[in-house]
ZAMARGU-4260 file (C-alpha; in steps of 0.2 Angstrom, whole numbers, plus 5000, padded with zeros to 4 digits):
<rodrens>
0) 4835/4970/4892 | 4846/4970/4874 | 4852/4984/4863 | 4845/4982/4845 | 4857/4992/4836
5) 4872/4981/4839 | 4883/4978/4822 | 4890/4960/4820 | 4910/4959/4822 | 4920/4944/4817
10) 4924/4934/4832 | 4941/4932/4827 | 4943/4950/4828 | 4935/4953/4843 | 4946/4939/4852
15) 4961/4947/4846 | 4955/4964/4853 | 4955/4955/4871 | 4973/4948/4866 | 4966/4929/4862
20) 4973/4930/4845 | 4984/4914/4838 | 4985/4902/4850 | 4974/4889/4837 | 4960/4903/4836
25) 4954/4901/4818 | 4954/4916/4808 | 4937/4911/4799 | 4926/4912/4814 | 4908/4918/4812
30) 4902/4935/4813 | 4893/4938/4832 | 4880/4949/4836 | 4879/4944/4857 | 4887/4934/4871
35) 4877/4924/4885 | 4883/4912/4900 | 4863/4908/4901 | 4857/4894/4887 | 4840/4899/4889
40) 4843/4917/4884 | 4853/4911/4868 | 4848/4923/4852 | 4853/4920/4834 | 4870/4927/4831
45) 4877/4926/4850 | 4891/4916/4857 | 4887/4903/4870 | 4899/4903/4884 | 4900/4886/4891
50) 4909/4889/4909 | 4911/4878/4924 | 4897/4880/4936 | 4894/4876/4955 | 4886/4857/4949
55) 4885/4857/4930 | 4895/4864/4917 | 4888/4875/4904 | 4895/4862/4889 | 4881/4851/4895
60) 4868/4863/4888 | 4878/4869/4874 | 4867/4858/4862 | 4852/4869/4868 | 4863/4885/4863
65) 4866/4879/4847 | 4848/4873/4843 | 4843/4893/4850 | 4855/4901/4837 | 4872/4901/4845
70) 4886/4902/4831 | 4899/4899/4843 | 4903/4892/4858 | 4919/4898/4870 | 4924/4886/4883
75) 4939/4878/4891 | 4946/4859/4888 | 4935/4852/4899 | 4920/4859/4889 | 4926/4856/4872
80) 4927/4838/4878 | 4910/4838/4886 | 4902/4844/4870 | 4911/4834/4858 | 4903/4818/4867
85) 4885/4825/4865 | 4875/4817/4851 | 4870/4834/4844 | 4888/4840/4841 | 4891/4827/4828
90) 4889/4834/4809 | 4888/4851/4818 | 4897/4867/4810 | 4897/4877/4824 | 4915/4882/4830
95) 4921/4878/4848 | 4933/4890/4854 | 4943/4885/4868 | 4954/4898/4880 | 4962/4894/4895
100) 4953/4906/4907 | 4934/4907/4897 | 4927/4916/4914 | 4940/4930/4914 | 4937/4931/4895
105) 4918/4934/4894 | 4918/4950/4900 | 4931/4959/4889 | 4925/4949/4874 | 4907/4955/4880
110) 4913/4973/4880 | 4920/4973/4862 | 4905/4963/4856 | 4892/4976/4863 | 4904/4990/4860
115) 4905/4995/4878 | 4925/4993/4880 | 4929/5012/4877 | 4916/5022/4888 | 4917/5039/4878
120) 4902/5040/4867 | 4899/5021/4871 | 4891/5019/4887 | 4884/5030/4903 | 4894/5038/4916
125) 4895/5025/4929 | 4894/5024/4949 | 4898/5009/4956 | 4895/5005/4975 | 4903/4991/4985
130) 4904/4986/5003 | 4895/4974/5015 | 4882/4986/5019 | 4874/5001/5013 | 4876/4997/4994
135) 4858/4995/4988 | 4852/5013/4997 | 4868/5022/4991 | 4863/5017/4972 | 4843/5023/4973
140) 4852/5039/4981 | 4863/5040/4968 | 4850/5038/4957 | 4839/5051/4963 | 4853/5065/4965
145) 4857/5062/4946 | 4840/5063/4941 | 4839/5080/4951 | 4853/5083/4942 | 4844/5082/4925
150) 4853/5066/4920 | 4843/5052/4911 | 4849/5037/4922 | 4848/5017/4926 | 4852/5006/4939
155) 4859/4990/4941 | 4858/4981/4957 | 4850/4968/4970 | 4831/4976/4967 | 4831/4980/4950
160) 4837/4985/4934 | 4831/4999/4927 | 4836/5008/4907 | 4826/5024/4910 | 4809/5020/4916
165) 4808/4999/4912 | 4811/4990/4926 | 4814/4970/4929 | 4817/4961/4945 | 4836/4957/4950
170) 4843/4939/4951 | 4859/4943/4956 | 4865/4958/4965 | 4879/4962/4951 | 4872/4954/4935
175) 4882/4941/4924 | 4896/4951/4914 | 4887/4950/4897 | 4871/4956/4905 | 4879/4970/4912
180) 4888/4975/4894 | 4872/4972/4886 | 4863/4983/4898 | 4876/4997/4897 | 4874/4996/4878
185) 4855/4997/4880 | 4857/5013/4890 | 4868/5020/4878 | 4855/5017/4863 | 4843/5024/4875
190) 4851/5040/4878 | 4854/5036/4895 | 4869/5046/4903 | 4872/5041/4920 | 4870/5024/4931
195) 4873/5016/4947 | 4878/4999/4950 | 4880/4988/4966 | 4896/4980/4964 | 4896/4964/4975
200) 4912/4954/4982 | 4905/4939/4972 | 4905/4951/4957 | 4923/4955/4958 | 4928/4936/4961
205) 4918/4928/4947 | 4923/4942/4934 | 4905/4950/4932 | 4913/4967/4931 | 4929/4962/4919
210) 4928/4975/4906 | 4919/4988/4913 | 4928/5004/4920 | 4919/5015/4932 | 4918/5035/4934
215) 4920/5036/4952 | 4918/5019/4963 | 4912/5021/4982 | 4916/5011/4997 | 4902/5009/5012
220) 4910/4998/5024 | 4917/4981/5029 | 4908/4969/5041 | 4908/4951/5043 | 4897/4942/5029
225) 4901/4929/5016 | 4915/4921/5025 | 4906/4905/5017 | 4914/4912/5001 | 4929/4921/5005
230) 4935/4911/5019 | 4943/4925/5030 | 4940/4946/5031 | 4957/4947/5021 | 4952/4937/5008
235) 4936/4947/5007 | 4944/4964/5009 | 4956/4960/4995 | 4941/4955/4984 | 4934/4972/4987
240) 4951/4981/4984 | 4953/4975/4966 | 4937/4988/4961 | 4949/5003/4967 | 4962/5001/4954
245) 4966/5010/4937 | 4957/4995/4926 | 4941/4997/4935 | 4939/5015/4940 | 4944/5032/4937
250) 4943/5039/4954 | 4936/5033/4971 | 4927/5040/4987 | 4929/5031/5002 | 4920/5030/5018
255) 4936/5030/5031 | 4924/5028/5047 | 4930/5010/5050 | 4948/5004/5050 | 4945/4994/5033
260) 4939/5010/5024 | 4955/5019/5032 | 4964/5004/5024 | 4957/5004/5008 | 4959/5024/5005
265) 4978/5023/5008 | 4980/5007/4996 | 4968/5013/4983 | 4978/5015/4966 | 4967/5029/4961
270) 4964/5046/4967 | 4953/5045/4981 | 4941/5057/4993 | 4941/5051/5008 | 4924/5053/5017
275) 4919/5054/5037 | 4903/5050/5042 | 4906/5047/5062 | 4917/5056/5074 | 4936/5053/5071
280) 4949/5043/5083 | 4964/5051/5089 | 4978/5050/5076 | 4966/5049/5063 | 4971/5057/5046
285) 4960/5072/5040 | 4947/5068/5029 | 4944/5078/5012 | 4925/5079/5018 | 4916/5075/5035
290) 4897/5074/5040 | 4894/5089/5054 | 4879/5096/5061 | 4866/5081/5061 | 4849/5085/5068
295) 4833/5076/5069 | 4822/5081/5053 | 4804/5069/5052 | 4813/5053/5052 | 4824/5057/5046
300) 4840/5069/5048 | 4848/5087/5040 | 4866/5087/5038 | 4882/5095/5033 | 4895/5089/5023
305) 4910/5102/5028 | 4927/5099/5015 | 4945/5101/5021 | 4944/5118/5014 | 4928/5126/5020
310) 4916/5119/5006 | 4898/5118/5013 | 4883/5107/5007 | 4869/5106/5018 | 4856/5089/5015
315) 4843/5082/5020 | 4840/5062/5022 | 4822/5058/5025 | 4824/5039/5028 | 4827/5034/5046
320) 4844/5028/5054 | 4861/5037/5055 | 4867/5025/5041 | 4857/5033/5030 | 4865/5049/5034
325) 4881/5038/5028 | 4873/5034/5012 | 4866/5049/5007 | 4885/5059/5012 | 4893/5044/5000
330) 4881/5048/4986 | 4884/5068/4987 | 4903/5067/4987 | 4902/5054/4972 | 4893/5065/4962
335) 4902/5079/4968 | 4919/5067/4962 | 4912/5065/4945 | 4914/5084/4941 | 4898/5092/4946
340) 4900/5110/4952 | 4896/5114/4971 | 4885/5126/4967 | 4876/5115/4955 | 4873/5101/4966
345) 4866/5111/4981 | 4853/5116/4971 | 4848/5100/4966 | 4849/5095/4984 | 4839/5111/4989
350) 4824/5107/4974 | 4821/5090/4975 | 4825/5084/4991 | 4833/5067/4981 | 4837/5057/4999
355) 4819/5056/5004 | 4817/5043/4989 | 4808/5026/4994 | 4820/5012/4994 | 4810/4994/4993
360) 4815/4982/5009 | 4826/4994/5015 | 4823/5004/5032 | 4804/5004/5024 | 4791/5012/5032
365) 4776/5002/5034 | 4765/5010/5047 | 4769/5023/5060 | 4761/5017/5077 | 4769/5006/5082
370) 4782/5010/5068 | 4783/4996/5057 | 4797/4995/5047 | 4804/4983/5035 | 4823/4980/5032
375) 4835/4970/5022 | 4849/4969/5039 | 4854/4951/5036 | 4873/4951/5046 | 4878/4955/5063
380) 4883/4975/5059 | 4868/4978/5049 | 4857/4973/5062 | 4867/4981/5074 | 4864/4997/5065
385) 4845/4994/5061 | 4842/4991/5079 | 4851/5004/5086 | 4841/5017/5075 | 4824/5013/5078
390) 4821/5016/5096 | 4808/5029/5101 | 4805/5037/5118 | 4794/5028/5129 | 4792/5013/5117
395) 4799/4996/5116 | 4808/4987/5099 | 4800/4972/5094 | 4811/4963/5084 | 4807/4949/5070
400) 4823/4940/5061 | 4832/4923/5056 | 4845/4917/5047 | 4848/4911/5029 | 4853/4892/5027
405) 4868/4887/5018 | 4879/4904/5021 | 4891/4908/5034 | 4885/4898/5050 | 4898/4909/5061
410) 4886/4924/5060 | 4869/4918/5067 | 4875/4917/5086 | 4882/4934/5084 | 4864/4940/5076
415) 4856/4933/5091 | 4866/4943/5103 | 4864/4959/5094 | 4846/4956/5093 | 4844/4953/5112
420) 4854/4967/5117 | 4845/4979/5107 | 4827/4973/5108 | 4815/4972/5121 | 4806/4957/5113
425) 4815/4945/5101 | 4805/4934/5088 | 4818/4921/5081 | 4810/4915/5065 | 4814/4908/5048
430) 4823/4918/5034 | 4828/4907/5018 | 4832/4892/5025 | 4837/4883/5008 | 4841/4866/5009
435) 4845/4866/5027 | 4835/4861/5043 | 4826/4877/5048 | 4823/4872/5066 | 4844/4871/5066
440) 4846/4888/5059 | 4835/4895/5072 | 4841/4885/5086 | 4859/4894/5084 | 4851/4912/5082
445) 4841/4907/5099 | 4856/4902/5108 | 4867/4917/5102 | 4852/4928/5110 | 4849/4917/5127
450) 4868/4917/5132 | 4869/4936/5129 | 4853/4937/5140 | 4859/4927/5154 | 4878/4932/5153
455) 4874/4950/5152 | 4859/4951/5162 | 4847/4959/5149 | 4829/4961/5151 | 4825/4955/5132
460) 4811/4941/5131 | 4818/4929/5117 | 4803/4919/5107 | 4804/4905/5094 | 4789/4905/5082
465) 4788/4900/5064 | 4782/4901/5053 | 4789/4917/5047 | 4770/4925/5046 | 4766/4919/5061
470) 4781/4927/5070 | 4776/4944/5062 | 4758/4941/5068 | 4764/4939/5086 | 4775/4955/5085
475) 4761/4965/5080 | 4750/4958/5094 | 4762/4963/5107 | 4764/4980/5101 | 4758/4996/5106
480) 4756/5012/5096 | 4772/5017/5104 | 4783/5003/5100 | 4793/5000/5086 | 4791/4984/5076
485) 4806/4979/5065 | 4806/4963/5053 | 4824/4960/5046 | 4834/4950/5035 | 4825/4948/5020
490) 4818/4967/5016 | 4811/4967/4997 | 4812/4948/4993 | 4795/4940/4987 | 4800/4922/4991
495) 4806/4910/5002 | 4817/4896/4996 | 4812/4881/5006 | 4822/4865/5001 | 4822/4870/4983
500) 4803/4877/4983 | 4798/4896/4982 | 4784/4900/4994 | 4776/4916/4991 | 4781/4927/5007
505) 4784/4947/5007 | 4787/4952/5024 | 4778/4970/5020 | 4763/4962/5016 | 4762/4951/5030
510) 4767/4966/5041 | 4751/4975/5034 | 4741/4962/5034 | 4745/4960/5053 | 4744/4977/5058
515) 4727/4978/5049 | 4721/4962/5058 | 4726/4972/5075 | 4716/4987/5071 | 4732/4999/5068
520) 4734/5010/5053 | 4746/5006/5035 | 4754/5019/5024 | 4750/5011/5009 | 4738/4997/5002
525) 4744/4977/5004 | 4753/4973/4986 | 4766/4962/4981 | 4781/4973/4978 | 4797/4970/4968
</rodrens>
């Protein structure tokens, strides 16, 4: 998904515009019309950015990039040395440009090459959402609300990338920076005037949104996750906070329900609207907008947003879970912060019901009797919010989940304990083990659950069943029409990675098949979804 109308620019000029002129940069560098980090996606006229990866240096693939049409290589000293030693480099006239920190240069350079550095007239108005939980749903809510307002929209996130109606599955929550800038240029080329993007901590840490400036940035919450990357919650918070600076956004909306949100709102270097969706603690600052009058409405809720000066919006969210009230409220105030009038916003909310849009794998309802739900909850806080929101009067909660391999091990036992507290039957199974022993992962989750059962005298029945399809089958076999079956952790994903092999597995397909097998009805026909 690249724009077709990129005007080639002299590479030396583009480097000069991001402050890398001189310092050994040749003046006779070629014209370039694209940039990529992936040697497999090189097109003629591209700069190939050869960066150090987790296990290999991108320079190992530079010769292949040149064969595919790369007209220059951007790298560090180590990459230049590696390429110089490659047999294909001998006699090649493709210049190698060495800069001190190529990863931090790539984003701004992509912005210049694709013409997205100056937003006015060159890219859609951007709404960026960060936080541990709720990013995906909030971006889908933003997209639906912007469409209800008559905007032509784009979406960049965990599930898919869309430039208008054309969609492709996503490989990363936030793509690498050259792809981000290329997508923004493509959206501009197609007349798209607003786009929503998930901004992960990995994206901020590794420069994937460098050179991008958001119209409005939103913050959902911060809970334990990704400590395998960041090490501590303080470092995790610091990575998120870098989005809320003048270089990255014009204004912000911050959920201040948790201490991290309140801290971020106080520290942000841009104008902030504070949004509260849960009752305030004594001594908390007054929020600019507050959720009020929450009432059940179908599977979801109706509620109001009340401004500090008495302004009022009335909303409805059709998705289950109180946390989706928070997601819908955040999307609404972000759009309001972008300059949309209050009356225009209320008209769109009344006429189109945008927050009933289905979000793949996010509180996705597969069957109603028993209530059968697939959700992405894969950390302790998300799991607690999800399980606490699905219990129905007179029915049991039967939960199925595991933990991901080669990720933060400390959350496994915690998730098991959360599941035991909020489930009547907990079935521990496999998530994506990656290269780790699946039995070791299951044991850590199960031990956390069993310890909570014993220490807290819980009535939860804890089972360990694998593979995952068999666990889902057992959950449905144990269910009655009044119960709720919740399959958590993988959401929209359709492949399970086991020791380097991608095994087809879609929780929604498995759950529909089990419901049908035991004589229950399903809400939609079985199919692989993405």
